[in-house]
N, C-alpha and C positions, 0 to 999 in steps of 0.2 A: 435698239441702238447699243452698240458696244462702246464702252469707255476705254480709251487708250491712255495708259498711264506713262508718264515720263520715266526714263530709266532710273532716275534717282528715287522716285516713289516705289518702283518695283524692288530696288535694292533694300529700301527700308522695310518693305513688307516681308521680303525673304529673310532678312536679318531678324526681324521681330518674330516671325514664325519659328525660326530656329531657337531663339532665346526662350520662347514660351515652352517649346518642346523639351529643351534641356532642363527647364525647371520642373516640368511634369514628370520627368524621368528620375528625379531625385526624391529622397524621402523628406520632402517639405510640402507645405500646403501653399498654393497660390491663393492669397486672401484678397488681393486687390490689384487693379491695374489703373494707372493714371496715364491717360492718353493726351499727347500734346499735338499742336498743329504740325502737320507734315508727317503724321503717323508715328512719330517717336513716342516711346512710353517708358514708364518706370513701373516695375512690378513690386508688390509687397508680398513677402512670404513669412511663414511661421513654421517652426519645427513641430513635430508630433506632440511632444510633452506640453509645450506652451499652448498649442491649439486646443488640446483636450483637457486642460487644467480645470475648468469648471466641473467636469465629470469626476475627475480624481478627488476634488474637494468634497464630493458627496460621501465618499467613503463607503459606498454600497457595493457589497461583494459581487452581486450579479452584474452590476454595471461594469465593474473592473474585469470580470471574466469575459464579458461580451466585447469590451474595448480591447482586451488582449487578443482575442480571436480576430477582431477586425484588423488590428495592427499586423498580425501575422499574414492574413489574407492580402492586405494592402502591399506589404513587402514582397510577397510572392508574385503578385500581379505586376508590380513595377519591375522586379528583377527578371521576369519572363519576357519583358518587352511588350506588355499589354496583351498577353495571350487571352483569347476570347473564352477559353474554358475556365481560366482563373478569374475572369471578370464576373462570372456567375457566382463564384464563391465569395468574392469581395462584396458584391451586391447583397447576397444573402446575409453576410455578417453585418453589413451596415444596417439593413432593415431589422435584423434581430436586435441590434443595439437600440435602434429607434423604438422598437416595440417595448423593450424593457424600460426605457426612459419614460415613454408615454404611460405605461402601466403604473410606474411609481408616481408620476405627476398627477395622474387621475385620482390618486389617494391622498394628495397633499396640496396645500397652497403655499408651500415653502418657497421663499425667494431664491435660494441657491438652486432649486430645481429649475426655476425659470431661466437662470443663468446657464445651467447645464444644457438646456434645450437649444440655446443659441448656436453652439458649434454643430450640433447634430442636424 
């Protein structure tokens, strides 16, 4: 059974899709979406520095190096218009950062490390 939507609902969906895409194309993180009746929504975003602040607080050289490499790969990926070849590099950098954080975490029970794992 196919659901037929009223024109107003379709316009809200198209507008919402465009709004989300425009956010994803910027150098910000989409951290939340509050959806309201009728399909309208409010997005929550955060800039790079704020989002990764728990990792910066660690002051760990290897974490900083991996975070810088991830940031560079992320920027390249966004600026390319989501080129699939750059997606691979971005994913590799993300999982490299995750590996470093997990390696450090496995050697400590420090609370800042737990906070650092949250954004990753």
